[in-house]
N, C-alpha and C positions, 0 to 999 in steps of 0.2 A: 474430503477423501474421494479418490477417483477409483472407479471399478471398470474393468473391461470384461465383457462376456464373450467368450469364443463360442460361436454358434455353428453347429454342424451344417456345412454346405460344401459343394465341390467334392474333393476327395474325402472329406469328413462327414458327408451325408450318408444315409443308408435308407433302405426301403421300409424300415420299421418305426422310426421315431419322427414326430413332427417338431423338429428342432426350432423352426421359426416361432411356432406357437409357445413352446415351453421356454424358449429364451425370452420371449416377451413377458411371460409370467414371472420368470426369474428377475427380469429387469425391474418389475414392479416391487417385488419383495426386497431386492437389494436397495432400491431407492428409498423404500420405507425405513430401511436401517440407517439412512443418512448418507449414502454414497451418491456421487455423481456418476451415472452409468452410461456406458457406451457399448452397444452390441456390434461385434465384428464377425462377419462371415468369411473374411479373408484371413483364415486362421494363421497360416504360415507367415504372412506379412505382418500380422498383428504381433506375433511372437518375436519376429525379427526386429521390430521397432518398439519394443516394450520400454516405455519411458520410466524415468526414475520416480515420477510422481504417482505411478500406479500403485495403490495400496492393496487392491484385491483383484485377483484373477479368477474368473469363474469359467470352468471348462464344461461345456455342454455340447459334446461333439462325439462323432462315431469313429470307427476303426478305419484308418487310411489304407489298410492292407486288404480291404474288402470292397467289392464293387458297390458303388452307390446306387446302382439300379436293381440288382437282385440279391446283394449280400454275399455273393460267392467269392471265394478267395481270388485275389489277383494272380495272374500267372507269374511264375518265378522270374521270367525275363522282363516283367513290366518295368519301365523306367522308374527309378527311385527319385523322389523329390528331396532336394537338400534343404534341411531345416536348420536355421541358425538359432541354436539354443543358448548362445552366449549371453544375450540379454536376460533370459530367465535364470541362468546360472548366477549372473551378477545380482539379480533381484533376490534370489534365495540367500545370497551372502550378506546383502544389506538388510534384509527383512521385508518379506512380502507375505500376504496371505493368499491361499488358494482354496476355493470351494470347487471340488470336482463332483459332478453329479452323474448318476446313472451310467450311461454308456461311456463316460469318461474313463471307466476302468479298462476299456479297450482302445482308447484313443491316444494320440501323440506317442505312438510306439517308437518313433525314431527321434524322440526328444529325451536325451539321457537325463536331463535335469528333472523333468516331470516324472519319468519312470522311477527315479530315485526317491522323489518326494512323496508319491502316492502310497507306496507301501504295500500294494496288492493289485492284482490284475485279473481281468476276465481272460481265461485261456480257453480257446474254442474246443479243445478236446476234453476238457475237464469241467469247465463251468457250465451252468445251465439255469433255467428257471421254469417253474410250473406255468401253466397258462395264466394270462393276466386275469386277476380276480381279487377277491377280498384278501387283504394282507393284514395280519396282526403284528404290529410292531411292538417289541418288548424292549423297554429301556433298561440298560444294565450299567454297572459300574458307578463311579462317583465323579466323573469328569464334569467340569463346569458347564459344558454344553447341555447336559441332561438335567441340570438343576431345575427343580420345580415342575418337571414334565411328568406326565403319566403315560402309560401304554395307550396306544390308539390303533384304530383300524381304518383302512382306506382302500380304494381300488388302485392296484398297481401291480407291477411285476416284482417277483421276489427272487432277486439274484441269489444263486446258491453256488457253493464250492468256488468262490473267488479264491485265487491263489495268492496267499500272503508271502511277501519276500522280505519283509522287515517288521519291526515291532510296531504294533498299533495300540491305541487306547480305545477299547470298544465303548460305544455309546448306545447302539441299538442292534438287536438281532431279530431274526424270525426263525420259526421252527418248521422243518419239513421232514416228514418220515422219522420223527423222533430225534432229529439232529438240529442243533442250533447253528445258524449261519450268520456271520457278521453282515449287517446292513449299513451301519454308520460308524465311522471311526475318526479319531483325531490323531494328528502327529505334529511334533515340533522338530524342525530341521534347522538347527542353529537358532538364529534369530527369527526364523520364519515359521509360519503355522499353516496346517492343511486340515481340512475336513473333507472326507469322502462320504457321500450320501448316495447309496445305491438306489434310492427311490427316485421317481420322476419320469416314468415312461411317457405320460402325456399330461395335459393340463388338469385332469381330474386330481392327479397327485398334488399339484400345487394349489388346488382349491380346498384341500383337506385342512381343517383348523389345526389338527394335531401336527401335520407336517409343517405347516407354516410356523407354528410355535417352535418347533425344533430348529427350523432354519433361522428364525429370529435369534434364538440363543446362539446358534453357530456363528452368525454374523457378528453378534456382540463380542464373542470370544476372538473371532478372526480380526476384528478391527484393532486389537491391541498388539500391534507390532511396531518396532521389533520386539519379539518376545524376550523376556529377561533370561540371560544365560546363567549357568551355574556360577561362573565367575562374578557376574554382576550381583547375584543374590548374596554370595559370600562376602563381597566388598561393601554391601549396603549397610 
């Protein structure tokens, strides 16, 4: 099984996240799950040349509409980069898995196929997070990804008020000011599968045993593509 990690660099970099370090940790975790892993920092080129043998796409990249130097919004007249999302659209139709982590909620904004697949977004005027610190992760629901897992605590950012634009299957939440916020969710898009994991600010997150156990479960579920459709199940 072949996996590609899209790692924040160039217009997908930002001043807050050490993407090279976290992508290296992710590569270790994904390889432990049995995938042949390649890390790509040329995000647009990697998407445009997405081969049919790619089973898993990991998105660990930032917002292309923000300055990679200070995080400020790019001017309205900044030249737009054309991204060919045809290969990702075709991959979603044939069956591919996507693991989107942390800042991926604000990434690939000009890739319609990814926007549709992820199910929720970081919106700058609405989404926020408390200062990085101790995060209590509450497992919820009965999805296969949370099977056998217990709540855990780690040092991380706690993304809050992510804006959902489609149905999700919640897997984990955190509580802030008495409000539960989704942290991890799963989606099935036809024969394809996606897990979004809002954790992962830096390598401390990926060194957490609880987080690694959650990712191992997520990768086990994601490797089973193409996912059975309702028609397939009915005809079985």
